[in-house]
C-alpha positions as CSV (number, residue, x, y, z in Angstrom):
1,X,120.8,186.9,183.1
2,X,121.7,183.3,182.9
3,X,119.3,181.1,183.4
4,X,118.5,176.9,182.8
5,X,115.9,175.2,180.5
6,X,115.2,172.6,179.2
7,X,113.9,170.9,175.4
8,X,112.5,167.5,174.6
9,X,111.7,165.9,171.9
10,X,111.9,162.8,170.1
11,X,115.2,160.7,168.4
12,X,114.7,158.5,165.2
13,X,117.0,155.9,166.4
14,X,117.9,152.3,164.4
15,X,117.5,149.2,166.1
16,X,121.7,148.4,166.6
17,X,120.9,152.8,168.1
18,X,117.6,151.0,170.4
19,X,120.2,148.6,171.4
20,X,122.5,150.6,173.0
21,X,120.2,152.8,174.3
22,X,118.5,150.1,176.4
23,X,122.5,148.8,177.8
24,X,122.6,152.3,179.6
25,X,119.8,152.3,180.4
26,X,120.1,149.0,182.0
27,X,123.8,149.6,183.4
28,X,121.9,153.4,184.9
29,X,119.6,151.1,186.5
30,X,122.0,148.3,187.8
31,X,124.4,151.3,189.0
32,X,121.1,152.6,191.1
33,X,120.0,149.4,192.7
34,X,123.8,149.1,193.4
35,X,124.3,151.8,195.2
36,X,121.0,151.9,197.1
37,X,122.0,148.2,198.6
38,X,125.2,149.6,200.1
39,X,123.1,152.5,201.0
40,X,121.0,150.1,203.4
41,X,123.9,147.7,204.6
42,X,126.1,150.7,205.3
43,X,122.9,152.6,207.4
44,X,122.4,149.5,209.1
45,X,125.6,148.4,209.9
46,X,126.3,151.0,211.2
47,X,128.9,152.8,209.6
48,X,129.2,155.4,207.3
49,X,127.2,156.1,204.6
50,X,129.0,156.1,201.0
51,X,128.5,159.1,198.3
52,X,128.2,158.5,195.2
53,X,132.0,158.5,194.9
54,X,133.3,156.5,197.2
55,X,130.2,154.3,195.0
56,X,131.4,154.9,192.1
57,X,135.0,153.3,193.2
58,X,133.5,150.0,194.2
59,X,131.6,150.5,190.6
60,X,135.4,150.4,189.0
61,X,136.5,148.3,190.9
62,X,134.1,145.8,190.1
63,X,134.7,146.8,186.2
64,X,137.6,144.2,186.1
65,X,136.3,141.2,187.1
66,X,132.3,140.6,186.7
67,X,131.2,143.6,185.8
68,X,133.0,143.5,182.6
69,X,129.6,144.4,180.2
70,X,129.3,147.9,181.4
71,X,132.6,149.2,180.3
72,X,130.6,148.8,176.7
73,X,128.2,151.7,177.8
74,X,129.7,155.5,178.9
75,X,130.7,155.6,182.8
76,X,128.7,159.2,182.9
77,X,125.5,156.7,183.3
78,X,126.7,154.8,186.2
79,X,127.3,158.3,187.7
80,X,124.1,160.3,187.5
81,X,122.6,157.6,188.5
82,X,124.6,157.5,191.9
83,X,123.9,161.3,192.0
84,X,120.3,160.8,191.3
85,X,120.2,158.3,193.9
86,X,122.1,160.5,196.2
87,X,120.0,163.4,195.8
88,X,117.1,161.4,196.8
89,X,118.5,160.6,199.9
90,X,119.3,164.0,200.8
91,X,115.7,164.8,199.1
92,X,114.8,162.4,202.6
93,X,116.4,164.0,205.4
94,X,115.5,167.5,204.8
95,X,112.1,166.2,204.0
96,X,112.0,164.7,207.6
97,X,113.6,167.7,209.0
98,X,111.2,169.8,208.1
99,X,108.4,167.1,209.4
100,X,110.2,167.6,212.9
101,X,109.5,171.4,212.4
102,X,105.9,170.7,211.7
103,X,106.4,171.4,207.7
104,X,103.7,168.3,206.0
105,X,106.3,167.5,202.7
106,X,105.6,164.1,201.5
107,X,108.8,162.9,200.6
108,X,109.6,158.7,200.6
109,X,112.8,157.2,200.4
110,X,114.5,156.1,197.1
111,X,113.2,152.5,195.9
112,X,115.3,150.3,193.5
113,X,113.5,150.7,189.9
114,X,112.6,147.3,188.6
115,X,112.8,146.5,184.7
116,X,109.3,145.8,184.7
117,X,107.9,148.7,185.1
118,X,109.7,150.2,182.0
119,X,113.2,150.2,180.6
120,X,114.0,153.5,182.1
121,X,116.8,156.3,181.6
122,X,120.2,157.5,181.4
123,X,121.4,160.8,181.7
124,X,124.9,161.9,180.3
125,X,127.7,165.1,179.8
126,X,130.7,166.0,178.8
127,X,130.6,166.6,174.8
128,X,127.7,166.3,173.7
129,X,126.8,169.1,169.9
130,X,123.8,169.1,168.9
131,X,122.9,169.2,165.3
132,X,119.4,170.9,163.5
133,X,119.0,166.7,161.9
134,X,120.4,165.0,164.9
135,X,122.6,165.1,168.3
136,X,125.9,163.7,169.0
137,X,125.7,161.6,172.6
138,X,128.9,159.9,174.2
139,X,129.9,156.3,173.1
140,X,126.2,156.3,170.8
141,X,127.1,158.5,168.6
142,X,125.1,160.6,166.1
143,X,121.2,159.9,166.5
144,X,117.9,161.1,164.1
145,X,116.1,163.5,165.5
146,X,112.0,163.3,164.1
147,X,111.7,166.8,164.6
148,X,114.0,169.8,162.9
149,X,115.5,172.2,163.6
150,X,113.5,172.7,167.4
151,X,116.8,171.9,169.9
152,X,118.6,175.1,170.2
153,X,122.3,175.1,168.2
154,X,123.8,178.7,168.5
155,X,124.2,180.9,171.7
156,X,124.1,178.4,174.5
157,X,125.9,176.2,176.6
158,X,124.9,172.2,177.0
159,X,124.7,171.0,180.6
160,X,123.3,167.1,180.0
161,X,121.1,164.7,177.8
162,X,119.0,162.4,179.1
163,X,117.7,159.4,177.1
164,X,114.3,158.1,178.3
165,X,112.0,155.7,176.7
166,X,107.9,155.5,176.5
167,X,105.6,153.4,175.0
168,X,108.1,151.7,172.3
169,X,109.1,155.7,171.7
170,X,112.2,157.6,172.9
171,X,113.4,161.2,173.4
172,X,116.2,162.6,174.0
173,X,116.1,165.9,176.5
174,X,118.9,168.6,177.1
175,X,119.4,170.9,179.3
176,X,121.1,173.7,178.3
177,X,122.2,176.9,179.7
178,X,121.8,180.6,178.0
179,X,121.3,184.0,177.9
180,X,118.7,186.1,178.5
181,X,117.9,189.4,178.8
182,X,116.6,191.0,182.2
183,X,112.4,191.0,182.5
184,X,110.8,193.8,182.6
185,X,108.6,195.4,185.5
186,X,105.2,195.3,183.7
187,X,102.2,197.7,184.9
188,X,98.9,195.4,183.5
189,X,95.5,194.9,185.0
190,X,94.5,192.1,186.7
191,X,92.9,188.9,185.9
192,X,91.9,185.9,187.6
193,X,91.3,182.2,186.1
194,X,88.7,179.8,187.7
195,X,89.1,175.9,186.9
196,X,86.2,173.3,186.3
197,X,84.9,170.4,185.1
198,X,82.7,171.4,181.6
199,X,85.3,174.2,180.8
200,X,88.9,173.7,181.4
201,X,89.8,177.4,183.6
202,X,88.0,180.3,182.0
203,X,89.1,183.5,182.6
204,X,87.8,186.9,183.8
205,X,87.6,188.7,181.0
206,X,85.4,185.9,179.4
207,X,87.4,183.4,177.1
208,X,87.6,179.5,178.3
209,X,89.9,177.1,177.8
210,X,87.7,173.3,176.4
211,X,88.5,170.5,178.4
212,X,89.1,167.9,176.1
213,X,87.7,164.7,178.0
214,X,91.6,162.9,176.3
215,X,90.0,159.9,178.5
216,X,86.4,159.7,178.1
217,X,86.8,160.7,173.9
218,X,89.6,156.8,174.3
219,X,87.9,154.7,176.4
220,X,86.4,153.2,173.7
221,X,90.0,152.0,172.1
222,X,91.1,151.1,175.8
223,X,88.1,149.1,177.1
224,X,89.0,147.6,173.8
225,X,92.9,147.3,174.7
226,X,92.4,146.4,178.2
227,X,90.6,143.3,177.1
228,X,93.3,141.8,174.4
229,X,95.7,142.0,178.0
230,X,93.1,140.2,180.0
231,X,92.7,137.6,177.6
232,X,96.7,137.0,177.1
233,X,98.3,134.4,178.9
234,X,100.6,136.5,181.2
235,X,104.0,137.7,180.9
236,X,102.9,135.4,177.5
237,X,105.4,137.3,174.4
238,X,101.3,138.1,172.6
239,X,100.5,139.4,177.0
240,X,104.1,141.7,176.5
241,X,102.8,143.0,173.1
242,X,98.9,144.2,173.9
243,X,100.4,146.1,177.2
244,X,102.8,148.2,175.2
245,X,99.7,148.5,172.8
246,X,97.5,149.7,175.5
247,X,100.2,152.1,176.9
248,X,100.0,153.8,174.1
249,X,96.8,154.7,173.8
250,X,97.2,155.8,177.7
251,X,100.2,157.5,176.2
252,X,98.1,159.6,173.5
253,X,95.7,160.4,176.5
254,X,98.3,161.8,178.4
255,X,99.8,164.5,175.3
256,X,96.3,165.2,174.6
257,X,96.2,166.3,178.0
258,X,99.8,167.7,178.2
259,X,99.0,169.5,174.8
260,X,96.0,171.3,176.1
261,X,97.5,172.3,179.1
262,X,100.3,173.9,177.3
263,X,98.2,175.8,174.6
264,X,96.4,177.6,177.6
265,X,99.5,178.6,179.7
266,X,101.0,179.7,176.5
267,X,98.5,182.0,175.7
268,X,98.3,183.1,179.4
269,X,102.0,184.1,179.1
270,X,102.2,185.6,175.4
271,X,98.5,187.3,174.5
272,X,97.2,187.6,177.7
273,X,99.8,190.4,177.9
274,X,98.9,191.5,174.2
275,X,95.6,192.5,175.6
276,X,96.4,194.5,178.4
277,X,95.8,191.7,181.5
278,X,97.6,190.5,183.2
279,X,97.4,186.8,184.9
280,X,96.9,186.1,188.5
281,X,96.0,182.5,188.6
282,X,95.6,181.0,192.4
283,X,96.4,177.8,191.8
284,X,97.8,175.7,188.4
285,X,95.9,174.2,185.6
286,X,94.5,170.4,186.5
287,X,92.1,168.4,184.2
288,X,89.2,166.2,186.9
289,X,88.8,163.1,185.1
């Protein structure tokens, strides 16, 4: 059967490539905010709310004048941002219908994206080629990969590639369509998973997954960086550097937690069937900080 699967890995960009990615992220953010503004204006004036196709046509008309800078980036960045906006609006109104039916849903209306909250991300489609050491994207060319041989290069159909930034590091997430064998039914015994505080999770057969307590271990470094942020003048260059260092510490904590979660779920999904145990947790694994 065919499935969609995502692969995410870090990029090793040059300064020129990093600036190009920043321009693409800025174009996607501008298109998203432009589309959200137009949708709100049309709704309040009682006009037909424009779709992603209508908004992209308006952007193309503006490119010949005040938005000539958008010719420097791929058109897919703005297109996919407007499609994301359309999807967010549809989910919001679908949530309203669900609330009227008595269901509990929490889907808010799309919000404007701010540069102050981060550079952001963008998604590209079209001619995307994955190789062992690099990935080739439209308008960006060949981008080196830090982890070689991780992205699939054969037997898959590449649908899209999303480039994102986090604490100064750039990542690419590739969505592919691939063929896998049909799953076979497995008849095995059942085990339970208990979530706790001292231990992250405990399986009924005695297997325990230790709680990494990543935040507690990194609290000393986090406090030090937080003091540096508070002592700098807000908005200054040194303040921005301190904020980035603090963000890297929090990013490290998140990665430690994610690593422990992936190891636990991988064991439950792969090794547990080999031990004649079929695990059926009552709720997802999570941390209690």
